[in-house]
N, C-alpha and C positions, 0 to 999 in steps of 0.2 A: 374690659372694653378695648377696642382697637379703632384706629383710624380706618376709614374706608379706603378702598383703592383709589377712588376718585380724589378723596382729601390728600393721600399720601402723595400721588402724583402732582397735585397743585403745591404742595408744601415743598416738595423736591425741586421744583422749577423756581420757587419764590426765592427773593432775596430780602424779605421784609418781616423776619420773625422778630416780634418783641415779646419779652419774658417779663412776667410780674409775679415773683414769688410772694407769699403772704409776707406781712410785716409780722413783728414779735407777737402781736395780738392774735395771729393765727386767723384773723377774719379780715382784715384790710389788705387789699393788694398793694404791692409797692409799685413805685413808679416804673412803666414800661421802660425796658432797656432793649435797643436793637442789637441782635446778635447774629451770627452766621450760624446756619443749620444745614445738616446733611442727613441723607437717609441711606442707611445700609440694611439690607434684607428686610425692607419695608417698615424699619423702626426709626425712629426720629432722635438725633443726636445733636447736642450743642457742646461749645466749649467757651471758656471764659479767656479772653484775649489776655488778661493780666493773670491768669493762673488763679490759684487758690486766695490771692489777695483781692479778688473782684468782689464787690459787695452784693451783687445779684446772686453770684455763685455761692456765698456764704448764706445767704438768706434762703436759696433753693435747698441747700444741703440742711439747714437747722429746721426749716418749717415743712420740707418735703413735698409742698403743693404750693399751687398758685394758678396762674392763667397764661395762656400765650395767645397772640393775635398773630395770624399769618394768612396770606392769600385770601383775605377777606373773611377768614374764619375766626371766631373767639371760641376757645376751648378751655375747660377746667381740667388741670393736668397734675399729675404726681412727678417727682424728679428723683431720678436713682442714679447714684454714682456708678461709674463703669470702671471695671478693672482693665489691666494691661493687655488682656487676651484679644480684645476687639480693637485696640487703639490703631494698629497698623491699617486695618480695613477702613476705619474712620479717616485716618490720614489721607489714604486714597481717594475716598469720597471728597475731601476737602480739595485735595489736588486737582480733582477732575472739575469741580464745580467752581473753584476760585482760582483757576490756573493763571489767569492774566492780572491778579491782585498783588500789589507790592507788598500786602499783609500776609500773605499766605505763608511764609517763613514763621512768622511769630504764631500762627494758628496750628501748625504742626510741630512746634517746639515742645520741648520737655515741660516747660511751665505751663502751657495751654493743655498739653495732653493730660496732666495731672488733675486738671479741672474739667473732664469731660462728663457730661450728664446725659442719660436717656431721659426722654420725654415720655410719659405714659399717660392716655386719657384715663380720667377718672369720673365719676358719677358727679353732675352738678349739684351744688348745695341747694338745699330748700329754703 
């Protein structure tokens, strides 16, 4: 499954992504956490401001699935860690989208880069 072109354009422009990885039971969504998101090659990426110490990041890595809410959309998703090969391009996307933010430096720091996740659509649970 992939985001539609219309959805990815909405998400690319939006500044309201909330991520809710599953809790330890694998069924209950965690508390929505507002995070920055970027799109690179029509794929959605997020980073944890506090790096690997972030609670939502750890839940996403452990549970590998959850839900996002962004641009008026609610989507069931999977979370995949991202290796270093793509991080420079993700940095560039953050620099373009959030260039006027005083928090940009933190979001392109090695701490945040180490906690980069690709968000992929998945089938909704029945």
